[in-house]
C-alpha positions in Angstrom: -32.8 -7.6 -16.7 -29.2 -6.8 -18.9 -27.9 -6.5 -15.1 -29.0 -10.1 -14.5 -28.4 -11.4 -18.0 -24.5 -10.5 -17.5 -24.5 -11.9 -14.0 -25.9 -15.4 -16.0 -23.3 -15.0 -18.3 -20.5 -14.5 -16.0 -21.2 -17.5 -14.2 -21.7 -19.5 -17.6 -18.4 -17.9 -18.4 -16.6 -19.1 -15.1 -18.5 -22.2 -15.3 -17.3 -23.4 -18.7 -13.5 -22.1 -17.7 -13.4 -24.8 -15.2 -14.6 -27.4 -17.5 -12.4 -26.7 -20.2 -9.6 -27.1 -17.4 -11.0 -29.7 -15.9 -11.9 -31.5 -19.5 -8.3 -30.9 -21.2 -7.4 -32.4 -24.5 -4.5 -35.1 -24.1 -2.7 -36.5 -27.3 -3.6 -40.3 -28.0 -0.9 -41.1 -30.3 -2.5 -39.5 -33.0 -5.9 -38.2 -32.1 -6.9 -35.8 -29.1 -9.0 -37.9 -26.6 -11.8 -35.1 -25.4 -14.2 -33.8 -28.0 -16.2 -32.2 -24.8 -12.9 -29.8 -24.5 -13.4 -28.2 -28.1 -17.0 -27.7 -26.9 -15.8 -25.9 -23.6 -12.8 -24.0 -25.5 -15.9 -22.6 -27.6 -18.8 -21.6 -25.1 -16.2 -20.0 -22.9 -14.8 -17.5 -25.6 -18.3 -17.3 -26.8 -19.5 -16.0 -23.2 -16.5 -13.9 -22.7 -17.7 -12.6 -25.8 -20.3 -12.2 -24.9 -19.9 -10.5 -21.3 -17.8 -8.0 -23.3 -20.3 -6.5 -25.3 -23.0 -6.8 -22.7 -20.4 -4.8 -20.5 -20.3 -2.1 -23.2 -24.0 -2.1 -23.8 -24.9 -1.7 -20.1 -21.7 1.6 -19.6 -24.1 3.0 -22.8 -27.6 3.1 -21.3 -26.2 4.0 -18.0 -24.4 7.1 -18.8 -27.8 8.1 -20.5 -29.9 7.3 -17.2 -27.1 9.0 -15.1 -28.6 12.1 -16.3 -32.0 11.7 -15.4 -31.2 13.7 -12.9 -30.1 17.0 -14.7 -33.8 16.5 -16.9 -35.8 18.1 -14.4 -33.7 21.4 -14.2 -33.4 21.9 -17.9 -37.2 21.8 -17.8 -37.2 24.0 -14.9 -35.1 26.2 -16.7 -37.1 26.1 -19.8 -40.3 27.3 -18.2 -38.9 29.6 -16.0 -37.4 31.4 -19.4 -40.9 31.1 -21.2 -42.4 32.4 -17.9 -40.2 35.4 -18.4 -40.7 36.0 -21.9 -44.3 35.9 -21.1 -44.3 39.0 -18.4 -41.9 40.8 -21.3 -44.6 40.5 -24.7 -47.0 40.6 -21.9 -46.0 44.5 -20.9 -45.2 45.6 -24.2 -48.6 44.5 -25.4 -49.9 46.6 -22.8 -47.7 49.5 -23.7 -48.5 49.7 -27.1 -52.3 49.0 -26.3 -52.0 51.9 -24.4 -50.2 54.5 -26.7 -52.5 53.3 -29.4 -55.1 54.4 -27.1 -54.0 58.0 -26.0 -52.9 58.6 -29.8 -57.1 57.5 -30.9 -58.6 59.5 -28.2 -56.5 62.9 -29.7 -57.9 61.9 -33.2 -60.3 64.1 -34.7 -63.5 62.6 -37.3 -62.6 64.9 -39.8 -58.9 64.2 -40.3 -58.1 61.4 -43.1 -56.9 58.7 -43.6 -53.3 59.5 -44.9 -53.1 61.0 -41.0 -54.1 57.9 -39.1 -51.8 55.7 -41.1 -48.7 58.6 -40.3 -50.1 58.7 -36.3 -49.7 55.5 -35.2 -46.2 54.5 -35.1 -44.2 51.3 -35.8 -44.1 49.2 -33.5 -40.4 49.3 -33.1 -40.3 46.4 -30.5 -41.9 43.9 -33.0 -39.3 42.7 -34.1 -38.3 41.4 -30.8 -42.1 40.5 -30.2 -41.0 38.3 -32.9 -37.8 36.7 -31.5 -39.2 36.3 -28.1 -42.0 34.3 -29.4 -39.3 31.7 -31.8 -37.5 31.7 -28.4 -40.4 30.9 -26.5 -41.5 27.9 -29.3 -38.2 26.5 -29.5 -37.9 26.3 -25.6 -41.6 24.5 -25.3 -40.2 21.9 -28.0 -37.0 21.5 -25.8 -39.0 21.3 -22.8 -41.4 18.6 -24.6 -38.5 16.4 -26.0 -36.9 16.5 -22.9 -40.0 15.4 -21.4 -40.2 12.3 -24.3 -36.4 11.5 -23.5 -37.5 11.3 -19.3 -40.0 9.1 -21.0 -37.4 7.0 -22.3 -35.3 6.5 -19.3 -38.1 4.7 -17.9 -37.7 1.8 -20.5 -33.7 1.8 -20.6 -34.2 1.5 -16.7 -36.4 -1.5 -17.1 -33.5 -2.6 -20.0 -30.8 -2.4 -17.3 -32.3 -3.5 -13.6 -36.2 -3.9 -14.5 -36.3 -0.5 -12.6 -38.8 2.2 -12.7 
């Protein structure tokens, strides 16, 4: 759409420049003889400035559209990282549950609760799991924002050139 508007504005710019030259003002002993020259001068300046603004806007929007191919690879990378985190967390939890089961099976019922508390080890990887969960959540937020950006690119493409 902007490219179409730019084309129309450039045609108008050239047309007004040609008309401006055709209807040049001549000094006629105390006044200028052509009032249409002022109109064509104004319109050529206006269309020229509008052309420059449109070119700048088109360049800015084009850089956003150019990043579209990168978005899919970023989403894939974050999803791959999340699947690795899921596998790591599954391994850690599985090992902890196995250790907990082994520890509980060795216990006798007559032991005190203090003994039970001392027998349960601190899950040293708990901080690791928490960090991985934080990374996982952050990655999901990034994936969501990248998908939103991809949706917004469809609108930008339409604004630029009626594209999808």
